[in-house]
C-alpha positions in Angstrom: 64.3 73.1 96.5 64.2 74.1 100.1 64.4 77.9 101.1 68.0 78.6 102.4 68.1 79.3 106.1 70.7 79.7 108.6 73.2 82.3 110.0 74.8 82.7 106.4 71.4 83.3 104.9 70.5 86.0 107.6 73.8 87.8 107.1 73.4 87.8 103.2 69.7 89.2 103.8 71.1 92.1 106.1 73.7 93.0 103.9 71.2 93.3 100.6 69.2 95.9 102.3 71.2 98.2 104.8 69.3 101.1 104.6 66.2 101.6 106.8 63.0 101.5 104.9 60.3 104.0 106.1 56.7 102.8 106.0 54.8 104.2 103.1 51.7 106.1 103.5 49.4 108.4 101.2 50.2 111.8 101.8 46.7 112.8 100.3 44.8 110.7 102.7 46.8 112.0 105.8 46.1 115.7 104.6 42.3 114.7 104.1 42.4 116.1 100.5 39.4 115.6 98.4 40.6 116.6 94.9 44.2 117.2 93.4 44.2 120.2 91.4 46.5 120.8 88.3 47.3 124.3 89.4 49.0 123.1 92.4 52.4 122.8 91.1 54.4 122.4 94.4 52.6 119.3 95.3 52.6 117.8 91.6 56.5 118.4 91.4 57.0 116.2 94.4 55.6 113.3 92.2 57.7 113.8 89.2 61.3 112.4 88.9 64.6 113.8 87.7 64.0 112.9 84.2 60.2 114.2 84.0 58.4 110.6 84.7 55.4 110.3 87.0 56.6 108.4 90.1 54.7 105.1 90.5 52.4 104.6 93.5 54.6 101.7 94.8 57.2 104.0 95.4 55.5 106.9 96.8 52.8 105.1 98.6 49.9 107.0 97.2 46.4 105.2 97.3 45.3 104.2 93.6 42.2 106.8 93.8 44.7 109.6 94.5 47.2 108.1 92.1 44.7 108.6 89.1 43.7 112.0 90.2 47.5 112.8 90.3 48.2 111.4 86.9 45.6 113.6 85.3 46.6 116.6 87.1 49.8 116.1 86.1 49.0 115.5 82.3 46.8 118.5 82.3 49.5 120.8 83.5 52.0 119.6 81.1 49.4 120.1 78.3 48.9 123.8 79.6 52.7 124.3 79.8 52.7 124.8 83.5 55.1 121.8 83.8 57.8 120.3 81.5 57.2 117.0 79.8 60.9 116.1 80.2 63.7 117.2 82.2 65.1 118.9 78.9 62.3 120.9 78.7 62.3 124.4 80.7 59.1 125.4 82.0 
């Protein structure tokens, strides 16, 4: 089946995505960070959603090397009770 083209398709495509999408970049690469520390709670809280889940790299733009460090740092901070596991727990 051929791909839809034409004015109708262009209008439909513009309506689906009305918001401006910012280009994703890795904050850790830009800041020239070597290692992500589990004690740096201000940085770690930026990568956790409202419900307490770790935000995936495809949404934040974090490189895979730093995403793995970020995951282990968040998990260590949770284990040491520096951060809550879910939104229902108080830290």
